[in-house]
Kinemage of the C-alpha trace (Angstrom):
@kinemage 1
@onewidth
@group {chain A} dominant
@subgroup {mainchain}
@vectorlist {calphas} color= white
{ca met a 1} P -20.321 3.685 28.665
{ca lys a 2} L -16.939 5.000 29.812
{ca pro a 3} L -15.765 8.224 27.886
{ca his a 4} L -12.216 6.970 27.757
{ca val a 5} L -10.040 3.919 27.223
{ca arg a 6} L -6.602 3.233 28.715
{ca lys a 7} L -4.217 0.495 28.016
{ca thr a 8} L -0.594 -0.108 29.123
{ca leu a 9} L 1.538 -2.431 27.030
{ca val a 10} L 5.209 -3.588 27.090
{ca val a 11} L 6.661 -2.587 23.685
{ca gln a 12} L 10.012 -2.695 22.157
{ca leu a 13} L 12.116 0.445 21.583
{ca gln a 14} L 14.768 0.615 18.906
{ca ala a 15} L 16.669 3.784 18.904
{ca gly a 16} L 19.812 5.565 17.397
{ca gly a 17} L 19.878 3.624 14.141
{ca gly a 18} L 20.872 0.321 15.984
{ca thr a 19} L 19.143 -3.093 15.747
{ca asp a 20} L 18.848 -3.928 19.370
{ca arg a 21} L 15.426 -3.535 21.019
{ca phe a 22} L 14.719 -2.573 24.650
{ca pro a 23} L 11.461 -3.091 26.502
{ca val a 24} L 9.697 0.072 27.649
{ca leu a 25} L 6.018 0.726 28.703
{ca ala a 26} L 3.609 2.415 26.342
{ca his a 27} L 0.590 3.974 27.934
{ca phe a 28} L -2.123 4.494 25.317
{ca ala a 29} L -5.176 6.765 26.178
{ca tyr a 30} L -8.318 7.645 24.234
{ca asp a 31} L -10.841 10.197 25.421
{ca ala a 32} L -14.139 11.045 23.842
{ca asp a 33} L -13.469 14.698 24.476
{ca asp a 34} L -10.731 14.527 21.770
{ca pro a 35} L -12.157 11.932 19.433
{ca phe a 36} L -9.603 12.030 16.729
{ca ala a 37} L -6.580 11.515 19.015
{ca val a 38} L -4.805 8.750 20.931
{ca thr a 39} L -2.175 9.843 23.395
{ca ala a 40} L 0.938 7.544 23.696
{ca val a 41} L 3.315 8.030 26.616
{ca phe a 42} L 6.428 5.878 26.649
{ca ser a 43} L 8.160 5.414 29.900
{ca his a 44} L 10.931 3.352 31.553
{ca asp a 45} L 11.765 3.006 35.195
{ca gly a 46} L 9.068 5.576 36.118
{ca arg a 47} L 10.528 8.267 33.817
{ca val a 48} L 8.644 9.560 30.764
{ca leu a 49} L 10.705 9.081 27.658
{ca ala a 50} L 8.379 10.683 25.123
{ca arg a 51} L 4.713 11.721 24.757
{ca trp a 52} L 3.038 11.773 21.383
{ca thr a 53} L -0.492 12.610 20.266
{ca leu a 54} L -1.425 10.336 17.429
{ca asp a 55} L -4.156 10.307 14.862
{ca arg a 56} L -6.476 7.492 15.719
{ca glu a 57} L -7.550 6.725 12.101
{ca met a 58} L -3.848 6.681 10.997
{ca leu a 59} L -3.007 4.407 13.780
{ca gly a 60} L -5.739 1.942 12.484
{ca glu a 61} L -4.479 2.223 8.882
{ca gly a 62} L -0.897 1.632 10.084
{ca leu a 63} L -2.051 -1.925 11.045
{ca met a 64} L -2.805 -2.658 7.396
{ca his a 65} L -0.318 -0.606 5.323
{ca ala a 66} L 2.388 2.110 5.641
{ca val a 67} L 1.121 5.579 6.490
{ca gly a 68} L 2.681 8.918 7.338
{ca val a 69} L 5.202 11.108 5.768
{ca gly a 70} L 6.195 13.423 8.525
{ca asp a 71} L 7.368 13.026 12.082
{ca val a 72} L 5.137 10.031 12.820
{ca arg a 73} L 4.980 6.900 10.442
{ca phe a 74} L 3.368 3.553 10.980
{ca his a 75} L 3.644 0.302 9.134
{ca pro a 76} L 3.038 -3.418 9.781
{ca ala a 77} L 6.066 -5.550 10.514
{ca ser a 78} L 6.140 -9.329 11.002
{ca thr a 79} L 8.914 -10.951 13.082
{ca gly a 80} L 8.751 -14.475 13.849
{ca pro a 81} L 5.252 -15.663 15.033
{ca trp a 82} L 4.015 -12.126 15.850
{ca asp a 83} L 2.547 -9.393 13.668
{ca glu a 84} L 3.744 -6.140 14.986
{ca leu a 85} L 3.078 -2.479 14.320
{ca cys a 86} L 6.177 -0.350 13.829
{ca met a 87} L 5.602 3.124 15.017
{ca glu a 88} L 8.445 5.499 13.819
{ca phe a 89} L 9.107 8.889 15.419
{ca tyr a 90} L 11.407 11.603 14.025
{ca gly a 91} L 12.629 14.411 16.067
{ca asp a 92} L 15.010 17.409 15.636
{ca ala a 93} L 17.753 17.595 13.110
{ca his a 94} L 21.374 16.651 13.972
{ca pro a 95} L 24.156 18.970 12.998
{ca asp a 96} L 25.071 16.466 10.184
{ca gly a 97} L 21.617 16.825 8.590
{ca gly a 98} L 20.202 13.578 10.018
{ca arg a 99} L 17.288 13.445 12.397
{ca his a 100} L 16.763 11.859 15.752
{ca his a 101} L 14.785 8.614 15.110
{ca ala a 102} L 13.149 6.079 17.217
{ca ala a 103} L 11.074 2.955 16.317
{ca val a 104} L 8.583 1.304 18.693
{ca phe a 105} L 7.372 -2.202 17.943
{ca val a 106} L 4.033 -3.202 19.518
{ca trp a 107} L 1.975 -6.299 18.963
{ca ala a 108} L -0.625 -5.499 16.334
{ca ser a 109} L -3.311 -7.436 18.064
{ca ala a 110} L -2.939 -5.389 21.229
{ca val a 111} L -3.211 -2.036 19.221
{ca ala a 112} L -6.249 -3.449 17.383
{ca ala a 113} L -7.918 -4.518 20.610
{ca phe a 114} L -7.263 -0.918 22.050
{ca leu a 115} L -8.784 0.665 18.892
{ca gln a 116} L -11.743 -1.636 19.105
{ca glu a 117} L -12.418 -0.365 22.672
{ca ser a 118} L -12.060 3.261 21.428
{ca tyr a 119} L -14.551 2.558 18.643
{ca arg a 120} L -17.123 1.451 21.253
{ca val a 121} L -16.617 4.928 22.890
{ca val a 122} L -16.809 6.925 19.588
{ca thr a 123} L -17.647 5.062 16.414
{ca pro a 124} L -15.379 6.016 13.589
{ca gly a 125} L -17.061 8.539 11.305
{ca thr a 126} L -19.172 9.916 14.151
{ca glu a 127} L -16.383 12.105 15.611
{ca glu a 128} L -17.332 15.711 16.148
{ca ile a 129} L -15.118 18.563 17.047
{ca gly a 130} L -16.539 21.796 18.744
{ca val a 131} L -15.242 24.214 16.288
{ca asp a 132} L -17.315 27.074 17.878
{ca asp a 133} L -15.918 26.313 21.344
{ca phe a 134} L -12.337 26.068 20.063
{ca leu a 135} L -12.648 29.465 18.290
{ca ala a 136} L -14.100 31.056 21.307
{ca asp a 137} L -11.231 29.615 23.449
{ca val a 138} L -8.676 31.019 20.894
{ca ile a 139} L -10.265 34.417 20.793
{ca thr a 140} L -10.490 34.580 24.559
{ca arg a 141} L -6.881 33.699 24.967
{ca gly a 142} L -5.931 36.260 22.370
């Protein structure tokens, strides 16, 4: 079995408080070496727009109900014939007190298929983290 899963999808970016959506690529990656995380890299015309490390369990829960209260939030959204996952990302504060904000809409079925592949690599509930190795690394680095 492969220790990782990769999937590239065309998603819709909505930024700056507007209602228009723009297509960008989302490169999702799951690696058994970091079993709780999913990496999402968003790109357009070969340029990386943003890179986020997401919680795999939270991503799955976001397909069913709203989750997140901080910089990353997910919730189901339906538009027309498609069920979508809305992924909201919040950044640094503006001088006026607001925050940078972007929403990414992706087909829910595509995210569910990606997660199912990741579950075949590491079954939910069996994730392990090498705390001893992590602490040894932190101590070594000082």
